[in-house]
C-alpha positions as protocol buffer text, in pm:
chain_id: "A"
residue {
  index: 1
  type: MET
  ca { x: 1524 y: -455 z: 650 }
}
residue {
  index: 2
  type: ILE
  ca { x: 1261 y: -718 z: 734 }
}
residue {
  index: 3
  type: VAL
  ca { x: 1134 y: -896 z: 426 }
}
residue {
  index: 4
  type: ARG
  ca { x: 766 y: -988 z: 449 }
}
residue {
  index: 5
  type: THR
  ca { x: 581 y: -1248 z: 249 }
}
residue {
  index: 6
  type: TRP
  ca { x: 333 y: -1157 z: -27 }
}
residue {
  index: 7
  type: SER
  ca { x: 38 y: -1239 z: 199 }
}
residue {
  index: 8
  type: GLU
  ca { x: 177 y: -1021 z: 477 }
}
residue {
  index: 9
  type: GLN
  ca { x: 206 y: -736 z: 228 }
}
residue {
  index: 10
  type: GLY
  ca { x: -153 y: -784 z: 113 }
}
residue {
  index: 11
  type: LEU
  ca { x: -34 y: -865 z: -238 }
}
residue {
  index: 12
  type: SER
  ca { x: -146 y: -1129 z: -485 }
}
residue {
  index: 13
  type: PRO
  ca { x: 113 y: -1186 z: -759 }
}
residue {
  index: 14
  type: PRO
  ca { x: -27 y: -1368 z: -1064 }
}
residue {
  index: 15
  type: ASP
  ca { x: 78 y: -1710 z: -1190 }
}
residue {
  index: 16
  type: ARG
  ca { x: 183 y: -1832 z: -848 }
}
residue {
  index: 17
  type: ASP
  ca { x: 346 y: -2176 z: -867 }
}
residue {
  index: 18
  type: SER
  ca { x: 460 y: -2418 z: -600 }
}
residue {
  index: 19
  type: ARG
  ca { x: 777 y: -2361 z: -398 }
}
residue {
  index: 20
  type: LYS
  ca { x: 967 y: -2573 z: -654 }
}
residue {
  index: 21
  type: GLY
  ca { x: 950 y: -2286 z: -899 }
}
residue {
  index: 22
  type: ALA
  ca { x: 880 y: -1916 z: -866 }
}
residue {
  index: 23
  type: SER
  ca { x: 598 y: -1749 z: -1059 }
}
residue {
  index: 24
  type: ALA
  ca { x: 669 y: -1622 z: -1409 }
}
residue {
  index: 25
  type: PRO
  ca { x: 672 y: -1254 z: -1302 }
}
residue {
  index: 26
  type: GLU
  ca { x: 894 y: -1345 z: -1007 }
}
residue {
  index: 27
  type: ARG
  ca { x: 1146 y: -1524 z: -1229 }
}
residue {
  index: 28
  type: GLU
  ca { x: 1150 y: -1227 z: -1465 }
}
residue {
  index: 29
  type: PHE
  ca { x: 1201 y: -975 z: -1185 }
}
residue {
  index: 30
  type: SER
  ca { x: 1479 y: -1182 z: -1032 }
}
residue {
  index: 31
  type: ALA
  ca { x: 1651 y: -1238 z: -1367 }
}
residue {
  index: 32
  type: LEU
  ca { x: 1638 y: -869 z: -1452 }
}
residue {
  index: 33
  type: MET
  ca { x: 1777 y: -775 z: -1113 }
}
residue {
  index: 34
  type: ALA
  ca { x: 2059 y: -1027 z: -1145 }
}
residue {
  index: 35
  type: ALA
  ca { x: 2148 y: -893 z: -1490 }
}
residue {
  index: 36
  type: SER
  ca { x: 2131 y: -538 z: -1359 }
}
residue {
  index: 37
  type: MET
  ca { x: 2370 y: -613 z: -1077 }
}
residue {
  index: 38
  type: ALA
  ca { x: 2606 y: -767 z: -1332 }
}
residue {
  index: 39
  type: GLY
  ca { x: 2616 y: -435 z: -1515 }
}
residue {
  index: 40
  type: ASP
  ca { x: 2345 y: -478 z: -1780 }
}
residue {
  index: 41
  type: THR
  ca { x: 2204 y: -126 z: -1808 }
}
residue {
  index: 42
  type: ALA
  ca { x: 1932 y: -230 z: -2053 }
}
residue {
  index: 43
  type: ALA
  ca { x: 1806 y: -491 z: -1806 }
}
residue {
  index: 44
  type: TYR
  ca { x: 1813 y: -235 z: -1525 }
}
residue {
  index: 45
  type: LYS
  ca { x: 1613 y: 14 z: -1731 }
}
residue {
  index: 46
  type: ARG
  ca { x: 1357 y: -254 z: -1813 }
}
residue {
  index: 47
  type: LEU
  ca { x: 1343 y: -363 z: -1449 }
}
residue {
  index: 48
  type: LEU
  ca { x: 1274 y: -9 z: -1328 }
}
residue {
  index: 49
  type: GLY
  ca { x: 997 y: 23 z: -1588 }
}
residue {
  index: 50
  type: GLU
  ca { x: 830 y: -297 z: -1466 }
}
residue {
  index: 51
  type: VAL
  ca { x: 878 y: -197 z: -1103 }
}
residue {
  index: 52
  type: ARG
  ca { x: 720 y: 144 z: -1172 }
}
residue {
  index: 53
  type: VAL
  ca { x: 405 y: -20 z: -1308 }
}
residue {
  index: 54
  type: TRP
  ca { x: 385 y: -249 z: -1004 }
}
residue {
  index: 55
  type: LEU
  ca { x: 439 y: 40 z: -762 }
}
residue {
  index: 56
  type: GLN
  ca { x: 170 y: 250 z: -928 }
}
residue {
  index: 57
  type: ARG
  ca { x: -83 y: -31 z: -876 }
}
residue {
  index: 58
  type: TYR
  ca { x: 37 y: -83 z: -520 }
}
residue {
  index: 59
  type: TYR
  ca { x: 4 y: 282 z: -413 }
}
residue {
  index: 60
  type: ALA
  ca { x: -314 y: 349 z: -612 }
}
residue {
  index: 61
  type: ARG
  ca { x: -493 y: 109 z: -375 }
}
residue {
  index: 62
  type: ARG
  ca { x: -342 y: 262 z: -61 }
}
residue {
  index: 63
  type: LEU
  ca { x: -293 y: 638 z: -103 }
}
residue {
  index: 64
  type: PRO
  ca { x: -490 y: 942 z: -224 }
}
residue {
  index: 65
  type: PRO
  ca { x: -442 y: 988 z: -600 }
}
residue {
  index: 66
  type: ALA
  ca { x: -262 y: 1320 z: -559 }
}
residue {
  index: 67
  type: ILE
  ca { x: 39 y: 1162 z: -390 }
}
residue {
  index: 68
  type: VAL
  ca { x: 65 y: 827 z: -568 }
}
residue {
  index: 69
  type: GLU
  ca { x: 330 y: 945 z: -813 }
}
residue {
  index: 70
  type: ASP
  ca { x: 540 y: 1099 z: -533 }
}
residue {
  index: 71
  type: ALA
  ca { x: 531 y: 767 z: -348 }
}
residue {
  index: 72
  type: VAL
  ca { x: 630 y: 582 z: -665 }
}
residue {
  index: 73
  type: GLN
  ca { x: 928 y: 811 z: -714 }
}
residue {
  index: 74
  type: ASP
  ca { x: 1038 y: 769 z: -352 }
}
residue {
  index: 75
  type: ALA
  ca { x: 1021 y: 393 z: -382 }
}
residue {
  index: 76
  type: LEU
  ca { x: 1210 y: 387 z: -713 }
}
residue {
  index: 77
  type: ILE
  ca { x: 1487 y: 594 z: -557 }
}
residue {
  index: 78
  type: ALA
  ca { x: 1498 y: 354 z: -263 }
}
residue {
  index: 79
  type: VAL
  ca { x: 1520 y: 55 z: -499 }
}
residue {
  index: 80
  type: HIS
  ca { x: 1813 y: 220 z: -675 }
}
residue {
  index: 81
  type: GLU
  ca { x: 1991 y: 315 z: -353 }
}
residue {
  index: 82
  type: LYS
  ca { x: 1937 y: -24 z: -185 }
}
residue {
  index: 83
  type: ARG
  ca { x: 1996 y: -250 z: -485 }
}
residue {
  index: 84
  type: HIS
  ca { x: 2333 y: -355 z: -340 }
}
residue {
  index: 85
  type: SER
  ca { x: 2147 y: -509 z: -43 }
}
residue {
  index: 86
  type: TYR
  ca { x: 1948 y: -748 z: -263 }
}
residue {
  index: 87
  type: ASP
  ca { x: 2044 y: -1113 z: -217 }
}
residue {
  index: 88
  type: LEU
  ca { x: 2046 y: -1293 z: -552 }
}
residue {
  index: 89
  type: ASP
  ca { x: 1959 y: -1619 z: -377 }
}
residue {
  index: 90
  type: ARG
  ca { x: 1627 y: -1476 z: -258 }
}
residue {
  index: 91
  type: PRO
  ca { x: 1314 y: -1383 z: -458 }
}
residue {
  index: 92
  type: PHE
  ca { x: 1297 y: -1024 z: -574 }
}
residue {
  index: 93
  type: SER
  ca { x: 928 y: -954 z: -513 }
}
residue {
  index: 94
  type: PRO
  ca { x: 927 y: -970 z: -129 }
}
residue {
  index: 95
  type: TRP
  ca { x: 1234 y: -744 z: -127 }
}
residue {
  index: 96
  type: LEU
  ca { x: 1053 y: -492 z: -348 }
}
residue {
  index: 97
  type: ALA
  ca { x: 733 y: -523 z: -143 }
}
residue {
  index: 98
  type: ALA
  ca { x: 923 y: -446 z: 178 }
}
residue {
  index: 99
  type: ILE
  ca { x: 1059 y: -124 z: 28 }
}
residue {
  index: 100
  type: ALA
  ca { x: 715 y: -29 z: -105 }
}
residue {
  index: 101
  type: ARG
  ca { x: 558 y: -89 z: 235 }
}
residue {
  index: 102
  type: TYR
  ca { x: 813 y: 126 z: 420 }
}
residue {
  index: 103
  type: LYS
  ca { x: 764 y: 412 z: 176 }
}
residue {
  index: 104
  type: TRP
  ca { x: 387 y: 374 z: 207 }
}
residue {
  index: 105
  type: ILE
  ca { x: 411 y: 401 z: 587 }
}
residue {
  index: 106
  type: ASP
  ca { x: 632 y: 710 z: 545 }
}
residue {
  index: 107
  type: ARG
  ca { x: 364 y: 869 z: 329 }
}
residue {
  index: 108
  type: LEU
  ca { x: 88 y: 789 z: 578 }
}
residue {
  index: 109
  type: ARG
  ca { x: 290 y: 947 z: 858 }
}
residue {
  index: 110
  type: ALA
  ca { x: 353 y: 1254 z: 645 }
}
residue {
  index: 111
  type: LEU
  ca { x: -19 y: 1285 z: 574 }
}
residue {
  index: 112
  type: LYS
  ca { x: -95 y: 1264 z: 943 }
}
residue {
  index: 113
  type: ARG
  ca { x: 158 y: 1537 z: 1024 }
}
residue {
  index: 114
  type: MET
  ca { x: 22 y: 1759 z: 749 }
}
residue {
  index: 115
  type: ALA
  ca { x: -329 y: 1713 z: 880 }
}
residue {
  index: 116
  type: THR
  ca { x: -236 y: 1823 z: 1233 }
}
residue {
  index: 117
  type: GLU
  ca { x: 26 y: 2094 z: 1173 }
}
residue {
  index: 118
  type: PRO
  ca { x: -98 y: 2450 z: 1103 }
}
residue {
  index: 119
  type: LEU
  ca { x: -2 y: 2596 z: 767 }
}
residue {
  index: 120
  type: GLY
  ca { x: 161 y: 2937 z: 750 }
}
residue {
  index: 121
  type: GLU
  ca { x: 3 y: 3216 z: 552 }
}
residue {
  index: 122
  type: GLY
  ca { x: 78 y: 3220 z: 184 }
}
residue {
  index: 123
  type: ILE
  ca { x: 171 y: 2851 z: 161 }
}
residue {
  index: 124
  type: ALA
  ca { x: 25 y: 2695 z: -152 }
}
residue {
  index: 125
  type: THR
  ca { x: -126 y: 2357 z: -81 }
}
residue {
  index: 126
  type: GLY
  ca { x: -209 y: 2254 z: -438 }
}
residue {
  index: 127
  type: ASP
  ca { x: -309 y: 1893 z: -492 }
}
residue {
  index: 128
  type: HIS
  ca { x: -187 y: 1796 z: -145 }
}
residue {
  index: 129
  type: GLU
  ca { x: -483 y: 1975 z: 8 }
}
residue {
  index: 130
  type: SER
  ca { x: -730 y: 1721 z: -127 }
}
residue {
  index: 131
  type: ALA
  ca { x: -504 y: 1435 z: -17 }
}
residue {
  index: 132
  type: VAL
  ca { x: -484 y: 1564 z: 338 }
}
residue {
  index: 133
  type: ILE
  ca { x: -857 y: 1630 z: 354 }
}
residue {
  index: 134
  type: SER
  ca { x: -935 y: 1283 z: 219 }
}
residue {
  index: 135
  type: ALA
  ca { x: -702 y: 1112 z: 466 }
}
residue {
  index: 136
  type: THR
  ca { x: -835 y: 1316 z: 759 }
}
residue {
  index: 137
  type: ILE
  ca { x: -1200 y: 1251 z: 673 }
}
residue {
  index: 138
  type: LEU
  ca { x: -1131 y: 881 z: 629 }
}
residue {
  index: 139
  type: GLU
  ca { x: -964 y: 860 z: 970 }
}
residue {
  index: 140
  type: GLU
  ca { x: -1256 y: 1043 z: 1133 }
}
residue {
  index: 141
  type: LEU
  ca { x: -1508 y: 811 z: 969 }
}
residue {
  index: 142
  type: LEU
  ca { x: -1321 y: 497 z: 1070 }
}
residue {
  index: 143
  type: GLY
  ca { x: -1284 y: 635 z: 1422 }
}
residue {
  index: 144
  type: SER
  ca { x: -1662 y: 654 z: 1450 }
}
residue {
  index: 145
  type: LEU
  ca { x: -1695 y: 277 z: 1405 }
}
residue {
  index: 146
  type: LYS
  ca { x: -1663 y: 3 z: 1661 }
}
residue {
  index: 147
  type: PRO
  ca { x: -1296 y: -99 z: 1696 }
}
residue {
  index: 148
  type: ALA
  ca { x: -1363 y: -448 z: 1561 }
}
residue {
  index: 149
  type: GLN
  ca { x: -1527 y: -300 z: 1252 }
}
residue {
  index: 150
  type: SER
  ca { x: -1265 y: -37 z: 1179 }
}
residue {
  index: 151
  type: GLU
  ca { x: -983 y: -289 z: 1229 }
}
residue {
  index: 152
  type: VAL
  ca { x: -1105 y: -535 z: 968 }
}
residue {
  index: 153
  type: ILE
  ca { x: -1204 y: -261 z: 723 }
}
residue {
  index: 154
  type: ARG
  ca { x: -850 y: -124 z: 744 }
}
residue {
  index: 155
  type: LEU
  ca { x: -701 y: -469 z: 695 }
}
residue {
  index: 156
  type: VAL
  ca { x: -918 y: -574 z: 402 }
}
residue {
  index: 157
  type: LYS
  ca { x: -1019 y: -251 z: 227 }
}
residue {
  index: 158
  type: LEU
  ca { x: -712 y: -34 z: 289 }
}
residue {
  index: 159
  type: TYR
  ca { x: -423 y: -276 z: 337 }
}
residue {
  index: 160
  type: GLY
  ca { x: -537 y: -539 z: 88 }
}
residue {
  index: 161
  type: PHE
  ca { x: -546 y: -845 z: 315 }
}
residue {
  index: 162
  type: SER
  ca { x: -785 y: -1128 z: 238 }
}
residue {
  index: 163
  type: VAL
  ca { x: -1077 y: -1196 z: 472 }
}
residue {
  index: 164
  type: GLU
  ca { x: -897 y: -1505 z: 600 }
}
residue {
  index: 165
  type: GLU
  ca { x: -578 y: -1310 z: 671 }
}
residue {
  index: 166
  type: ALA
  ca { x: -778 y: -1036 z: 844 }
}
residue {
  index: 167
  type: ALA
  ca { x: -946 y: -1299 z: 1061 }
}
residue {
  index: 168
  type: GLU
  ca { x: -610 y: -1440 z: 1164 }
}
residue {
  index: 169
  type: ARG
  ca { x: -463 y: -1098 z: 1241 }
}
residue {
  index: 170
  type: SER
  ca { x: -767 y: -961 z: 1425 }
}
residue {
  index: 171
  type: GLY
  ca { x: -859 y: -1277 z: 1615 }
}
residue {
  index: 172
  type: GLN
  ca { x: -1211 y: -1265 z: 1470 }
}
residue {
  index: 173
  type: SER
  ca { x: -1371 y: -1555 z: 1288 }
}
residue {
  index: 174
  type: VAL
  ca { x: -1401 y: -1534 z: 910 }
}
residue {
  index: 175
  type: SER
  ca { x: -1778 y: -1497 z: 934 }
}
residue {
  index: 176
  type: LEU
  ca { x: -1743 y: -1221 z: 1194 }
}
residue {
  index: 177
  type: VAL
  ca { x: -1493 y: -1036 z: 976 }
}
residue {
  index: 178
  type: LYS
  ca { x: -1744 y: -1043 z: 690 }
}
residue {
  index: 179
  type: VAL
  ca { x: -2025 y: -922 z: 918 }
}
residue {
  index: 180
  type: ASN
  ca { x: -1812 y: -642 z: 1065 }
}
residue {
  index: 181
  type: ILE
  ca { x: -1701 y: -526 z: 721 }
}
residue {
  index: 182
  type: HIS
  ca { x: -2060 y: -525 z: 595 }
}
residue {
  index: 183
  type: ARG
  ca { x: -2197 y: -342 z: 900 }
}
residue {
  index: 184
  type: GLY
  ca { x: -1904 y: -103 z: 919 }
}
residue {
  index: 185
  type: LEU
  ca { x: -1930 y: -5 z: 554 }
}
residue {
  index: 186
  type: ALA
  ca { x: -2305 y: 40 z: 595 }
}
residue {
  index: 187
  type: ARG
  ca { x: -2242 y: 279 z: 887 }
}
residue {
  index: 188
  type: LEU
  ca { x: -1980 y: 468 z: 687 }
}
residue {
  index: 189
  type: THR
  ca { x: -2220 y: 504 z: 395 }
}
residue {
  index: 190
  type: LEU
  ca { x: -2492 y: 634 z: 625 }
}
residue {
  index: 191
  type: ALA
  ca { x: -2252 y: 881 z: 787 }
}
residue {
  index: 192
  type: VAL
  ca { x: -2141 y: 1013 z: 448 }
}
residue {
  index: 193
  type: GLN
  ca { x: -2503 y: 1048 z: 332 }
}
residue {
  index: 194
  type: ARG
  ca { x: -2597 y: 1236 z: 649 }
}
residue {
  index: 195
  type: GLN
  ca { x: -2301 y: 1471 z: 610 }
}
residue {
  index: 196
  type: ALA
  ca { x: -2388 y: 1534 z: 246 }
}
residue {
  index: 197
  type: HIS
  ca { x: -2746 y: 1617 z: 351 }
}
residue {
  index: 198
  type: VAL
  ca { x: -2618 y: 1864 z: 615 }
}
residue {
  index: 199
  type: ASP
  ca { x: -2376 y: 2025 z: 370 }
}
residue {
  index: 200
  type: GLY
  ca { x: -2647 y: 2045 z: 106 }
}
């Protein structure tokens, strides 16, 4: 598994210190994981509780509300199953972020499949229906924008990258990223308003 940095994950852990010392949350995560691997069940239970809170925030910014809890559960299971692969000499947070990202991508792929595959008669869609509709509409709206606009909106608004990181990844200048986000969001707002007027 490739471990990505916090910035590559679009994450901003609090209390970030210099490389001489990890952040307070990082030290706590790492200490709890080390204790868990040594057989401390209380530490492992506490770790999973902290990880759950972090995962809920992570997926709430990236997935439709109806499937956030499912994604959290998938990631928690993956953390449990892959805990033996954690290297105690490395920080815990990037390892957790890598798992969260892979499970997020799995969920996005599942949403895409659900949006394109026909449903059989009598299949109850429940809360997943709104999730699929939301994801499909969002993709259609972003597809109506200029590629440069949709790219930076995805990076900043959906994936959580900073404007500077989006500029580096897209090859656009920081000022152009800001302009494209502003213009793109304005176009999306106008498109939504027009559709609401038609539906009304």
